[in-house]
MARZA-679647 format. One record per residue (C-alpha): x, y, z; residue in one letter. Coordinates in Angstrom, 2 decimals. Example, Ala and Ser with C-alpha at 12.3 -4.5 7.8 and 13.67 -1.06 7.14 Angstrom:
BEGIN
[site [12.30,-4.50,7.80],'A']
[site [13.67,-1.06,7.14],'S']
***
This chain:
BEGIN
[site [0.00,-0.01,-0.02],'X']
[site [1.33,3.47,-0.90],'X']
[site [1.31,6.06,1.78],'X']
[site [1.95,9.94,1.31],'X']
[site [3.53,10.33,4.47],'X']
[site [4.33,8.78,7.89],'X']
[site [1.32,10.30,9.47],'X']
[site [-0.82,8.94,6.49],'X']
[site [0.49,5.49,7.45],'X']
[site [-0.31,6.11,11.23],'X']
[site [-3.90,7.17,10.42],'X']
[site [-4.50,4.22,8.27],'X']
[site [-3.19,1.93,11.09],'X']
[site [-5.24,3.50,13.79],'X']
[site [-8.37,3.21,11.63],'X']
[site [-7.66,-0.54,11.72],'X']
[site [-6.52,-1.10,15.39],'X']
[site [-8.60,1.71,17.05],'X']
[site [-8.72,0.86,20.80],'X']
[site [-5.71,-1.65,20.93],'X']
[site [-2.68,-0.43,22.73],'X']
[site [-0.16,1.57,20.55],'X']
[site [1.91,2.71,23.44],'X']
[site [2.79,1.53,26.86],'X']
[site [5.08,3.08,29.49],'X']
[site [5.75,3.34,33.29],'X']
[site [4.07,6.13,35.07],'X']
[site [5.58,7.98,37.88],'X']
[site [4.58,5.36,40.53],'X']
[site [5.97,2.49,38.35],'X']
[site [2.92,1.09,37.01],'X']
[site [2.24,0.36,33.37],'X']
[site [-0.13,2.57,31.50],'X']
[site [-0.97,2.65,27.84],'X']
[site [-2.47,4.79,24.97],'X']
[site [-4.69,3.25,22.41],'X']
[site [-3.99,3.87,18.55],'X']
[site [-6.99,6.14,18.67],'X']
[site [-5.86,8.07,21.64],'X']
[site [-2.33,8.43,20.04],'X']
[site [-3.89,9.79,16.88],'X']
[site [-6.18,12.22,18.57],'X']
[site [-3.29,13.62,20.68],'X']
[site [-1.07,14.16,17.85],'X']
[site [-3.74,15.46,15.70],'X']
[site [-4.68,18.14,18.35],'X']
[site [-0.98,19.19,18.72],'X']
[site [-0.85,19.28,14.94],'X']
[site [-3.77,22.10,15.02],'X']
[site [-1.91,24.07,17.89],'X']
[site [1.21,24.24,15.73],'X']
[site [-0.44,25.33,12.78],'X']
[site [-2.51,28.00,14.77],'X']
[site [1.04,29.51,15.69],'X']
[site [2.14,29.51,12.29],'X']
[site [4.38,26.57,12.10],'X']
[site [4.10,24.61,8.81],'X']
[site [6.06,23.35,6.04],'X']
[site [9.76,23.46,6.28],'X']
[site [9.77,24.55,9.99],'X']
[site [12.58,22.97,11.87],'X']
[site [11.12,22.02,15.25],'X']
[site [13.50,20.31,17.89],'X']
[site [12.85,17.47,20.18],'X']
[site [15.37,17.34,23.27],'X']
[site [14.15,14.66,25.55],'X']
[site [14.53,11.06,26.82],'X']
[site [12.18,8.34,25.46],'X']
[site [8.64,9.10,25.98],'X']
[site [5.34,8.53,24.46],'X']
[site [5.21,12.42,23.95],'X']
[site [8.47,12.13,22.03],'X']
[site [6.76,10.27,19.14],'X']
[site [3.30,12.15,19.48],'X']
[site [5.34,15.41,19.06],'X']
[site [7.05,13.82,16.11],'X']
[site [3.94,12.85,14.39],'X']
[site [2.36,16.17,15.04],'X']
[site [5.33,17.96,13.33],'X']
[site [5.29,15.76,10.45],'X']
[site [1.55,15.98,10.07],'X']
[site [1.94,19.71,9.31],'X']
[site [4.80,19.06,6.92],'X']
[site [7.39,20.64,9.27],'X']
[site [10.74,18.88,9.98],'X']
[site [11.77,17.10,13.14],'X']
[site [15.21,17.87,14.60],'X']
[site [16.09,15.46,17.37],'X']
[site [18.71,16.10,19.98],'X']
[site [20.20,13.33,22.25],'X']
[site [18.93,13.73,25.70],'X']
[site [22.54,13.95,26.95],'X']
[site [23.65,16.59,24.38],'X']
[site [25.61,19.58,25.72],'X']
[site [24.45,23.06,25.48],'X']
[site [27.12,23.76,22.85],'X']
[site [26.11,20.79,20.68],'X']
[site [22.57,21.93,20.93],'X']
[site [23.55,25.62,20.10],'X']
[site [25.38,24.31,16.86],'X']
[site [22.08,22.54,15.84],'X']
[site [19.69,25.55,16.61],'X']
[site [21.98,28.13,15.00],'X']
[site [22.51,26.03,11.68],'X']
[site [18.73,25.01,11.36],'X']
[site [17.30,28.52,12.43],'X']
[site [15.06,26.65,15.04],'X']
[site [12.25,28.67,16.76],'X']
[site [10.91,25.95,19.01],'X']
[site [12.04,23.26,21.02],'X']
[site [10.32,20.34,23.15],'X']
[site [12.35,19.47,26.05],'X']
[site [12.01,16.48,28.34],'X']
[site [13.15,16.96,31.97],'X']
[site [15.11,19.09,34.40],'X']
[site [18.42,18.25,32.66],'X']
[site [17.06,19.47,29.32],'X']
[site [15.17,22.50,30.51],'X']
[site [18.36,23.95,32.26],'X']
[site [20.14,23.76,28.94],'X']
[site [17.10,24.98,26.99],'X']
[site [16.90,28.10,29.29],'X']
[site [20.61,28.79,28.31],'X']
[site [19.79,28.29,24.64],'X']
[site [16.96,30.84,24.81],'X']
[site [19.46,33.48,25.86],'X']
[site [22.50,32.40,23.74],'X']
[site [20.84,31.72,20.39],'X']
[site [19.27,34.13,17.82],'X']
[site [16.15,32.06,16.80],'X']
[site [15.08,29.97,19.69],'X']
[site [11.82,31.66,21.14],'X']
[site [9.66,28.89,22.62],'X']
[site [10.37,25.80,24.71],'X']
[site [7.53,23.29,25.50],'X']
[site [8.49,20.94,28.45],'X']
[site [7.26,17.31,28.78],'X']
[site [7.51,17.07,32.74],'X']
[site [4.55,18.93,33.94],'X']
[site [5.97,18.77,37.38],'X']
[site [8.98,21.19,36.74],'X']
[site [8.81,24.95,37.98],'X']
[site [8.38,26.96,34.72],'X']
[site [9.04,30.54,35.67],'X']
[site [10.32,31.95,32.28],'X']
[site [7.48,33.05,30.26],'X']
[site [9.29,31.53,27.08],'X']
[site [8.59,28.07,28.58],'X']
[site [5.29,26.36,29.05],'X']
[site [4.39,22.71,29.93],'X']
[site [3.32,20.27,27.28],'X']
[site [-0.18,19.68,28.87],'X']
[site [-0.72,23.46,28.91],'X']
[site [0.57,23.98,25.24],'X']
[site [-1.73,21.19,24.01],'X']
[site [-4.67,23.14,25.18],'X']
[site [-3.65,26.30,23.43],'X']
[site [-5.90,27.64,20.60],'X']
[site [-6.11,25.24,17.65],'X']
[site [-6.56,26.07,14.00],'X']
[site [-9.79,24.94,12.19],'X']
[site [-9.89,21.23,11.23],'X']
[site [-10.17,22.16,7.45],'X']
[site [-6.80,23.89,7.56],'X']
[site [-4.88,20.71,8.95],'X']
[site [-6.85,18.64,6.29],'X']
[site [-5.58,20.98,3.65],'X']
[site [-1.97,20.57,4.73],'X']
[site [-2.35,16.83,4.79],'X']
[site [-3.83,16.77,1.34],'X']
[site [-0.55,18.76,0.05],'X']
[site [1.87,16.23,1.77],'X']
[site [4.12,14.12,-0.42],'X']
[site [6.58,11.27,0.29],'X']
[site [9.31,13.42,-0.91],'X']
[site [8.85,16.00,1.83],'X']
[site [11.75,16.46,4.28],'X']
[site [10.75,14.46,7.43],'X']
[site [13.88,14.95,9.56],'X']
[site [17.32,16.56,10.05],'X']
[site [19.35,13.97,12.05],'X']
[site [22.90,15.29,13.32],'X']
[site [25.53,12.75,13.31],'X']
[site [27.51,12.30,16.50],'X']
[site [30.41,14.11,15.41],'X']
[site [33.15,11.65,16.68],'X']
[site [35.55,13.51,14.24],'X']
[site [34.94,16.90,12.50],'X']
[site [31.93,19.06,12.59],'X']
[site [28.50,17.45,13.05],'X']
[site [26.51,17.15,9.72],'X']
[site [22.65,17.30,9.52],'X']
[site [21.42,14.22,7.41],'X']
[site [18.28,15.13,5.61],'X']
[site [15.63,12.22,5.29],'X']
[site [12.41,12.33,3.59],'X']
[site [9.18,10.58,4.44],'X']
[site [9.86,8.42,1.38],'X']
[site [13.27,7.31,2.82],'X']
[site [11.49,6.03,6.03],'X']
[site [8.46,4.60,4.18],'X']
[site [10.60,2.51,1.73],'X']
[site [12.85,1.24,4.87],'X']
[site [9.66,0.08,6.46],'X']
[site [8.51,-2.11,3.27],'X']
[site [11.92,-3.67,2.73],'X']
[site [12.05,-4.67,6.50],'X']
[site [8.81,-6.35,5.88],'X']
[site [10.52,-8.64,3.67],'X']
[site [13.35,-9.33,5.90],'X']
[site [11.81,-9.53,9.53],'X']
[site [8.87,-11.44,10.79],'X']
[site [7.17,-8.77,12.84],'X']
[site [3.33,-9.26,13.53],'X']
[site [0.76,-7.05,15.08],'X']
[site [1.15,-9.30,18.23],'X']
[site [4.63,-8.15,18.98],'X']
[site [5.57,-5.75,21.88],'X']
[site [8.87,-3.90,21.41],'X']
[site [10.71,-1.98,24.11],'X']
[site [12.37,1.38,23.17],'X']
[site [15.38,1.99,25.23],'X']
[site [17.81,3.14,22.68],'X']
[site [17.71,6.90,22.22],'X']
[site [14.86,7.88,19.91],'X']
[site [17.11,10.68,18.54],'X']
[site [19.26,8.03,16.82],'X']
[site [18.20,6.66,13.53],'X']
[site [18.22,2.96,14.60],'X']
[site [15.55,3.36,17.51],'X']
[site [13.80,5.99,15.49],'X']
[site [13.34,3.92,12.35],'X']
[site [12.59,0.76,14.44],'X']
[site [9.82,2.61,16.50],'X']
[site [8.18,3.67,13.32],'X']
[site [8.39,0.29,11.78],'X']
[site [6.85,-1.12,15.00],'X']
[site [3.80,0.90,14.26],'X']
[site [3.96,0.30,10.69],'X']
[site [3.44,-3.59,11.56],'X']
[site [0.65,-2.66,14.22],'X']
[site [2.75,-3.67,17.12],'X']
[site [2.73,-2.03,20.44],'X']
[site [5.78,0.04,21.61],'X']
[site [6.84,0.12,25.27],'X']
[site [8.82,3.34,26.17],'X']
[site [11.54,3.18,28.64],'X']
[site [12.52,6.68,29.94],'X']
[site [15.77,5.58,31.71],'X']
[site [17.89,3.23,29.57],'X']
[site [19.93,2.14,32.47],'X']
[site [16.86,0.46,33.84],'X']
[site [16.51,-1.92,30.81],'X']
[site [17.37,-5.31,32.40],'X']
[site [15.16,-4.66,35.54],'X']
[site [12.26,-3.53,33.28],'X']
[site [12.35,-6.46,30.67],'X']
[site [10.38,-8.78,33.02],'X']
[site [7.71,-6.21,33.56],'X']
[site [7.43,-5.11,29.93],'X']
[site [8.03,-8.68,28.61],'X']
[site [8.75,-7.54,25.02],'X']
[site [8.85,-10.11,22.19],'X']
[site [11.20,-7.84,20.08],'X']
[site [13.72,-5.21,20.84],'X']
[site [16.57,-3.44,18.92],'X']
[site [19.87,-3.02,20.60],'X']
[site [23.49,-2.41,20.24],'X']
[site [26.59,-4.75,20.86],'X']
[site [27.36,-3.06,24.26],'X']
[site [24.16,-4.37,25.58],'X']
[site [25.15,-8.04,24.94],'X']
[site [28.65,-7.41,26.31],'X']
[site [27.28,-6.34,29.64],'X']
[site [24.84,-9.05,29.59],'X']
[site [27.41,-11.76,28.80],'X']
[site [29.82,-10.51,31.50],'X']
[site [26.90,-10.64,34.04],'X']
[site [26.16,-14.28,33.03],'X']
[site [29.80,-15.15,33.26],'X']
[site [29.94,-13.76,36.85],'X']
[site [27.06,-15.79,38.04],'X']
[site [28.49,-18.91,36.32],'X']
[site [31.82,-18.69,38.33],'X']
[site [30.01,-18.83,41.56],'X']
[site [28.07,-22.10,40.61],'X']
[site [29.23,-25.51,41.85],'X']
[site [30.91,-27.87,39.44],'X']
[site [27.85,-29.89,38.58],'X']
[site [25.87,-26.81,37.74],'X']
[site [28.45,-25.49,35.48],'X']
[site [28.82,-28.74,33.48],'X']
[site [25.16,-28.80,32.73],'X']
[site [25.39,-25.23,31.64],'X']
[site [28.28,-25.86,29.32],'X']
[site [26.43,-28.84,27.90],'X']
[site [23.39,-26.87,27.14],'X']
[site [25.22,-24.09,25.54],'X']
[site [27.16,-26.65,23.52],'X']
[site [23.91,-28.08,22.47],'X']
[site [22.58,-24.73,21.45],'X']
[site [25.79,-24.16,19.27],'X']
[site [25.11,-27.47,17.46],'X']
[site [21.42,-26.33,16.82],'X']
[site [22.36,-22.81,15.42],'X']
[site [24.68,-24.47,12.97],'X']
[site [21.67,-26.13,11.41],'X']
[site [19.30,-23.15,11.82],'X']
[site [21.64,-20.69,10.26],'X']
[site [21.51,-22.82,7.17],'X']
[site [17.59,-23.33,7.36],'X']
[site [18.25,-27.04,7.93],'X']
[site [16.01,-29.36,9.95],'X']
[site [17.37,-30.70,13.23],'X']
[site [18.46,-34.38,13.61],'X']
[site [16.01,-36.40,15.82],'X']
[site [18.50,-36.91,18.60],'X']
[site [19.79,-33.27,18.75],'X']
[site [16.15,-31.99,18.68],'X']
[site [15.45,-34.12,21.82],'X']
[site [18.87,-32.83,23.44],'X']
[site [17.79,-29.44,22.55],'X']
[site [14.44,-29.68,24.28],'X']
[site [16.22,-30.90,27.36],'X']
[site [18.82,-28.01,27.27],'X']
[site [16.13,-25.58,26.66],'X']
[site [14.30,-26.76,29.91],'X']
[site [17.33,-26.86,32.02],'X']
[site [19.33,-23.79,31.13],'X']
[site [18.37,-22.04,27.72],'X']
[site [14.87,-20.92,28.73],'X']
[site [16.14,-19.56,31.91],'X']
[site [18.87,-17.49,29.99],'X']
[site [15.96,-16.02,28.07],'X']
[site [14.26,-14.84,31.19],'X']
[site [16.97,-12.34,31.43],'X']
[site [15.27,-10.69,28.41],'X']
[site [11.92,-10.85,30.03],'X']
[site [10.94,-14.32,29.04],'X']
[site [9.11,-13.60,25.64],'X']
[site [11.96,-12.14,23.53],'X']
[site [12.47,-13.84,20.25],'X']
[site [14.01,-11.37,17.96],'X']
[site [16.72,-8.73,18.71],'X']
[site [17.90,-6.59,15.69],'X']
[site [21.42,-5.24,16.65],'X']
[site [23.62,-2.66,14.86],'X']
[site [25.89,0.39,15.72],'X']
[site [29.09,-1.31,16.26],'X']
[site [31.07,-4.63,15.86],'X']
[site [29.59,-7.32,17.77],'X']
[site [32.20,-10.12,18.39],'X']
[site [31.32,-13.49,16.98],'X']
[site [31.49,-15.40,20.23],'X']
[site [28.64,-13.18,21.57],'X']
[site [26.51,-13.57,18.42],'X']
[site [27.07,-17.27,18.70],'X']
[site [26.39,-17.33,22.37],'X']
[site [23.10,-15.56,22.58],'X']
[site [22.01,-17.01,19.46],'X']
[site [22.38,-20.51,21.08],'X']
[site [20.14,-19.36,24.08],'X']
[site [17.16,-19.12,21.38],'X']
[site [17.02,-15.55,20.75],'X']
[site [17.37,-14.45,17.19],'X']
[site [19.93,-11.50,16.77],'X']
[site [19.24,-9.89,13.40],'X']
[site [22.79,-8.19,13.35],'X']
[site [23.25,-5.84,10.60],'X']
[site [25.00,-2.78,9.13],'X']
[site [23.62,0.59,8.33],'X']
[site [24.15,4.34,8.74],'X']
[site [22.11,7.47,9.54],'X']
[site [22.69,8.36,5.73],'X']
[site [20.90,5.08,4.65],'X']
[site [17.92,5.30,7.00],'X']
[site [19.67,2.45,9.32],'X']
[site [19.72,-0.96,7.71],'X']
[site [21.71,-1.81,4.63],'X']
[site [22.19,-5.39,5.45],'X']
[site [20.95,-7.65,8.28],'X']
[site [20.65,-11.41,9.16],'X']
[site [17.80,-13.00,7.84],'X']
[site [15.62,-14.88,10.57],'X']
[site [16.36,-18.23,8.82],'X']
[site [19.64,-17.81,7.08],'X']
[site [22.81,-15.95,8.12],'X']
[site [26.63,-16.10,8.55],'X']
[site [27.91,-15.07,11.89],'X']
[site [30.96,-13.76,10.14],'X']
[site [29.20,-11.07,8.25],'X']
[site [26.66,-8.28,8.72],'X']
[site [24.03,-10.27,6.78],'X']
[site [22.55,-10.05,3.31],'X']
[site [21.71,-7.02,1.64],'X']
[site [18.34,-5.45,2.12],'X']
[site [15.68,-5.67,-0.74],'X']
[site [15.89,-2.76,-3.14],'X']
[site [19.23,-1.86,-1.91],'X']
[site [22.52,-1.89,-4.23],'X']
[site [25.83,-2.19,-2.47],'X']
[site [29.29,-2.23,-4.26],'X']
[site [32.88,-1.82,-3.40],'X']
[site [35.22,0.78,-5.03],'X']
[site [38.95,0.17,-5.79],'X']
[site [39.66,0.85,-2.02],'X']
[site [37.04,-1.54,-0.90],'X']
[site [35.00,1.28,0.45],'X']
[site [31.10,0.30,0.90],'X']
[site [29.01,2.28,-1.37],'X']
[site [25.24,2.05,-1.02],'X']
[site [22.45,3.20,-3.47],'X']
[site [18.62,2.90,-3.02],'X']
[site [15.50,4.82,-1.87],'X']
[site [16.74,4.74,1.69],'X']
[site [19.97,6.92,1.02],'X']
[site [19.69,10.54,2.20],'X']
[site [19.36,13.61,-0.07],'X']
[site [22.26,15.34,1.38],'X']
[site [23.70,17.27,4.39],'X']
[site [21.65,20.13,5.60],'X']
[site [23.44,23.51,4.44],'X']
[site [26.63,21.53,3.58],'X']
[site [26.82,21.26,-0.24],'X']
[site [30.64,20.46,-0.26],'X']
[site [30.41,17.63,2.37],'X']
[site [27.33,16.38,0.22],'X']
[site [29.19,16.42,-2.95],'X']
[site [32.06,14.38,-1.11],'X']
[site [29.61,11.81,0.12],'X']
[site [27.23,11.36,-2.87],'X']
[site [28.41,10.30,-6.28],'X']
[site [25.77,9.44,-8.97],'X']
[site [23.41,8.64,-6.07],'X']
[site [26.09,6.24,-4.49],'X']
[site [26.69,6.95,-0.93],'X']
[site [30.06,6.74,0.08],'X']
[site [30.07,5.13,3.67],'X']
[site [33.70,5.41,4.68],'X']
[site [33.76,1.92,5.63],'X']
[site [36.04,-0.75,4.35],'X']
[site [34.20,-3.97,3.42],'X']
[site [33.95,-7.21,1.61],'X']
[site [31.48,-9.77,0.50],'X']
[site [31.46,-13.49,1.54],'X']
[site [31.21,-16.31,-0.90],'X']
[site [27.60,-16.33,-0.15],'X']
[site [27.09,-12.55,-1.08],'X']
[site [26.73,-11.52,2.63],'X']
[site [28.40,-7.96,3.52],'X']
[site [31.36,-7.69,5.83],'X']
[site [32.27,-4.47,7.49],'X']
[site [36.01,-4.54,8.19],'X']
[site [37.02,-1.09,9.35],'X']
[site [36.53,2.69,9.23],'X']
[site [38.88,3.71,6.64],'X']
[site [39.24,7.23,8.18],'X']
[site [39.95,5.57,11.51],'X']
[site [43.10,3.61,10.36],'X']
[site [46.06,4.67,12.21],'X']
[site [49.62,4.96,10.43],'X']
[site [52.70,4.34,12.79],'X']
[site [55.67,6.31,12.50],'X']
[site [57.43,3.36,10.82],'X']
[site [54.81,3.39,8.07],'X']
[site [52.62,0.49,9.16],'X']
[site [48.75,0.96,8.89],'X']
[site [46.86,-0.47,11.98],'X']
[site [43.18,-0.82,12.50],'X']
[site [42.30,0.27,16.06],'X']
[site [38.89,-1.42,15.86],'X']
[site [40.55,-4.77,15.09],'X']
[site [42.65,-4.60,18.23],'X']
[site [39.91,-3.21,20.54],'X']
[site [37.51,-5.97,19.48],'X']
[site [40.21,-8.48,20.03],'X']
[site [41.14,-7.20,23.65],'X']
[site [37.51,-6.68,24.70],'X']
[site [37.31,-10.54,24.52],'X']
[site [38.90,-10.68,27.81],'X']
[site [36.31,-10.72,30.59],'X']
[site [38.64,-8.62,32.83],'X']
[site [38.49,-5.69,30.38],'X']
[site [35.40,-3.39,30.09],'X']
[site [36.74,-0.73,27.60],'X']
[site [39.73,-0.58,25.45],'X']
[site [40.99,2.36,23.42],'X']
[site [44.17,2.17,21.42],'X']
[site [46.50,4.97,20.00],'X']
[site [49.54,4.92,17.75],'X']
[site [49.00,7.35,14.95],'X']
[site [52.30,8.87,13.93],'X']
[site [53.80,6.91,17.04],'X']
[site [56.49,3.98,17.15],'X']
[site [54.10,1.66,18.53],'X']
[site [50.57,0.92,19.65],'X']
[site [49.50,1.69,23.23],'X']
[site [46.10,1.44,25.07],'X']
[site [43.98,2.90,27.76],'X']
[site [42.01,0.13,29.38],'X']
[site [39.02,0.53,31.71],'X']
[site [38.96,-3.06,33.55],'X']
[site [35.90,-4.45,35.23],'X']
[site [36.59,-3.11,38.79],'X']
[site [34.59,-5.86,40.45],'X']
[site [36.94,-8.41,39.14],'X']
[site [40.05,-6.51,39.86],'X']
[site [38.95,-6.12,43.55],'X']
[site [37.93,-9.92,43.56],'X']
[site [41.67,-10.63,42.51],'X']
[site [43.12,-8.35,45.20],'X']
[site [41.18,-9.98,47.75],'X']
[site [42.26,-13.44,46.56],'X']
[site [46.08,-12.42,46.44],'X']
[site [45.51,-10.33,49.68],'X']
[site [46.96,-7.23,48.05],'X']
[site [47.23,-4.04,50.10],'X']
[site [45.96,-0.75,48.42],'X']
[site [44.35,2.59,49.49],'X']
[site [41.95,3.05,46.56],'X']
[site [41.22,1.78,43.25],'X']
[site [43.47,3.87,41.46],'X']
[site [46.47,2.55,43.36],'X']
[site [45.07,-1.02,43.04],'X']
[site [45.47,-0.62,39.01],'X']
[site [48.97,0.50,39.63],'X']
[site [49.81,-2.60,41.54],'X']
[site [52.73,-4.75,40.01],'X']
[site [50.78,-7.95,40.34],'X']
[site [47.44,-6.47,38.73],'X']
[site [49.37,-5.03,35.82],'X']
[site [51.29,-8.25,35.23],'X']
[site [48.08,-10.25,35.26],'X']
[site [46.47,-7.98,32.64],'X']
[site [49.66,-8.06,30.52],'X']
[site [49.63,-11.84,30.49],'X']
[site [45.90,-11.84,29.33],'X']
[site [46.72,-9.14,26.66],'X']
[site [49.55,-11.17,25.39],'X']
[site [47.70,-14.19,24.95],'X']
[site [45.06,-12.55,23.01],'X']
[site [47.70,-10.73,20.66],'X']
[site [49.42,-14.01,19.71],'X']
[site [48.16,-13.77,16.02],'X']
[site [48.78,-10.00,15.66],'X']
[site [51.55,-8.62,13.72],'X']
[site [54.34,-7.14,15.97],'X']
[site [53.55,-3.67,14.71],'X']
[site [49.84,-4.30,15.78],'X']
[site [50.41,-5.41,19.27],'X']
[site [49.87,-3.14,22.33],'X']
[site [53.15,-2.59,23.86],'X']
[site [52.12,-0.28,26.75],'X']
[site [48.70,0.25,28.63],'X']
[site [47.36,2.25,31.30],'X']
[site [44.60,1.10,33.60],'X']
[site [41.99,3.52,34.74],'X']
[site [39.07,3.02,37.20],'X']
[site [36.45,5.20,35.79],'X']
[site [34.55,4.26,32.64],'X']
[site [34.30,6.29,29.51],'X']
[site [30.92,7.92,29.46],'X']
[site [28.59,10.22,27.93],'X']
[site [28.79,12.62,30.48],'X']
[site [32.46,12.88,30.29],'X']
[site [32.23,13.41,26.57],'X']
[site [34.30,10.28,26.07],'X']
[site [31.47,8.15,24.51],'X']
[site [28.80,9.34,21.89],'X']
[site [25.17,9.13,22.69],'X']
[site [25.14,5.60,20.85],'X']
[site [28.02,4.48,23.34],'X']
[site [30.76,4.74,20.65],'X']
[site [34.20,5.98,22.16],'X']
[site [35.38,9.59,21.22],'X']
[site [38.84,8.54,20.43],'X']
[site [39.97,12.12,19.67],'X']
[site [38.33,13.30,23.01],'X']
[site [39.74,10.78,25.16],'X']
[site [43.31,11.29,23.51],'X']
[site [42.89,14.89,24.46],'X']
[site [41.79,14.43,27.95],'X']
[site [44.50,11.89,28.82],'X']
[site [47.27,13.54,26.68],'X']
[site [49.90,13.50,29.49],'X']
[site [49.11,9.83,30.26],'X']
[site [49.40,8.90,26.79],'X']
[site [52.86,10.61,26.32],'X']
[site [53.95,8.99,29.40],'X']
[site [53.61,5.56,27.61],'X']
[site [55.75,6.56,24.89],'X']
[site [58.42,8.82,26.71],'X']
[site [59.46,5.88,28.83],'X']
[site [60.80,4.10,25.93],'X']
[site [62.36,7.11,24.08],'X']
[site [65.22,6.07,22.27],'X']
[site [64.79,2.52,22.93],'X']
[site [64.43,1.73,19.16],'X']
[site [61.57,1.05,16.94],'X']
[site [59.23,-1.97,16.65],'X']
[site [59.19,-3.58,13.23],'X']
***
């Protein structure tokens, strides 16, 4: 079915599903509440009429600066419904990041979530030339500035005549600009990716051919709605008539899953890494017999997925063993995800194969994939019944992918963006004859599945002329359960160094076991025995690396990288340059101690 716009699609879904739950969420008391399809549509339609009455309309850039809430999507649909443009901000964005976006887009109105966003919004009202009004979702906040109004009050403002909104809707086309999404800016200046309604609508249709979503599914939204992955997924959930459960605090996802009991949820590799570490910690506490049963069950799960990934039927004996393994262990592992989880699309970074295999062995389908903001998320992903763990899945229907002479991944299709907002030179560099140059090095497997190898721009060149992939080394070292975060350095240096954030609970456990004396965590990580133990683990993992790729010196830090310290992006990717700047003296010290000691070859 052809839709004129995203709100047009929502209206047609609402006409079919009416009083079924479209949205669920936790209220202030922690109880689950819901909004029906009819209620959701009524609320965003009323907000559309308020916005039109205040002279917002086609082409107006309106911001949303909030955690995940039902109001986030209601606001988005209202903005799109009047042919205006949604400009999302990460809820953790700094005031200068917000200022850059507001100044470039000429934004007049901003919807803000809670006190953290309100405080920044108040500063933005005084320090930007265009921002005039802030609407705040949290009705409990004290709004003394006349330029700020609560969401509930704003929605009761004067509305335009229904006929005016209907006329605007009739003029809508799929080619209308829907959103400007600013990239994280891990390197260089942030760029606003322009995506149309058609980019999203076509993305929904091709995902229908790849995923097995039904209107019985419940999804939990815990990744930022400001990011293309969760944003597209949430709208895809509505496209399929599913129910979307909004989680305001992503740190509460594990505790919330048993209450919400979703059947599907999109996520990022870091989620699986942390969950796996937690399982490993529990495993170490079990008696030998229980550990043996666990290992047997997982081994059985591995045998099963070796058949399932090729869409093969299970041999009779393996099928019997799998049912026993599932009852004893695997079903209990799935309880971590609420008990009903069956499919978890995952993207955003490299997911180690051993984690892919482990969680797939528990019976949860991980639709691991590759994509970008510029491609409206997915370029490739695992099919539910056929996949290669060594790849990022097969190319999405209707999307073309090729490699240039440098093995850079190029993408063409109706999900590819139109350009960067007010940046024609950057657009020209990124788009050639409709092909988007991703900046990623890739390859194809014998079965035609896509493999993403490295960020071409992230390759480091040592002072002895060797090119090194930091992601390759970081992914390798992150396999060690003692290590939580690893960032390596070496551009224009003689050798590779690393800043490592260990799992402090495990470091403390080792200290207790060895009866080490220390004043605090910082002193513990400087202890000779702790450093020797970490070095031993690193050297084992680096056995297959070339000498010039190996980490030669490392520093252990007790505090993890975070969004708040500007060392992680809002999608939990490390900001290498920011970390290098913040720890410049520490990094320099790892090189100075070997000054004049000769070069590694």
